[in-house]
C-alpha positions in Angstrom: -10.2 3.5 11.1 -10.5 7.0 9.5 -12.2 7.2 5.8 -8.9 8.3 4.5 -7.2 5.1 5.8 -9.9 2.9 4.5 -9.6 4.7 1.1 -5.8 3.9 0.8 -6.2 0.6 2.3 -9.0 -0.2 -0.2 -6.5 0.8 -3.1 -3.9 -1.1 -1.7 -5.8 -4.2 -1.4 -7.2 -3.9 -5.1 -4.0 -3.2 -6.5 -2.7 -6.4 -4.9 -5.9 -8.4 -6.1 -5.5 -7.4 -9.5 -1.5 -8.1 -9.5 -1.7 -11.4 -7.8 -5.0 -12.5 -8.8 -6.2 -13.4 -5.5 -8.2 -11.6 -2.9 -6.1 -9.6 -0.5 -7.3 -9.0 3.1 -6.8 -6.0 5.3 -4.3 -7.8 7.7 -2.4 -9.4 4.6 1.4 -9.5 5.4 3.3 -8.4 2.2 6.0 -10.8 3.0 3.6 -13.7 2.6 2.2 -12.6 -0.9 5.2 -13.4 -2.8 5.9 -10.1 -4.2 9.0 -9.4 -6.0 11.1 -6.3 -5.9 9.5 -4.9 -8.7 5.9 -5.6 -7.7 7.0 -3.5 -4.8 8.5 -0.6 -6.8 5.2 -0.5 -8.9 2.9 -0.4 -5.8 4.9 2.4 -4.1 5.0 4.6 -7.5 1.1 3.8 -7.7 0.5 4.6 -4.2 2.5 7.9 -4.5 0.3 9.0 -7.4 -2.9 7.9 -5.8 -2.2 9.9 -2.4 -0.7 12.8 -4.2 3.0 12.7 -3.2 6.1 13.1 -5.4 7.5 9.4 -4.5 7.5 6.9 -1.7 10.5 5.1 -0.5 10.1 1.4 -1.3 11.4 0.4 2.4 8.0 1.6 3.5 6.6 -1.8 2.7 9.1 -3.5 5.1 8.4 -1.1 7.6 4.8 -1.2 7.5 4.5 -5.0 6.8 0.4 -5.3 6.4 -2.2 -3.4 4.4 -3.7 -2.0 7.2 -0.4 -0.8 9.0 1.0 0.9 5.7 -2.5 2.5 4.8 -2.5 4.1 8.3 1.2 5.3 8.0 0.4 6.9 4.6 -2.7 8.6 5.9 -0.1 10.8 8.0 2.0 11.6 5.6 2.3 15.7 4.8 0.8 16.5 1.6 -1.3 13.2 1.3 -4.6 13.7 0.0 
């Protein structure tokens, strides 16, 4: 796993841990965490800001259902830092 993927995954895990008040692992599946639609919108908004892109589609959380798969995908986006 590249350093960039690790940084993004760490951001996602920390965000989820703070929101859910429980430790979230690298392979945690979003569907099993009890997130509601507002949580997903907030997560994608904060992720977009974190990686330096204008916006991210909420559907990414469905298309990449784990912390590690979402982080790996985000690291490949053009313009992501």
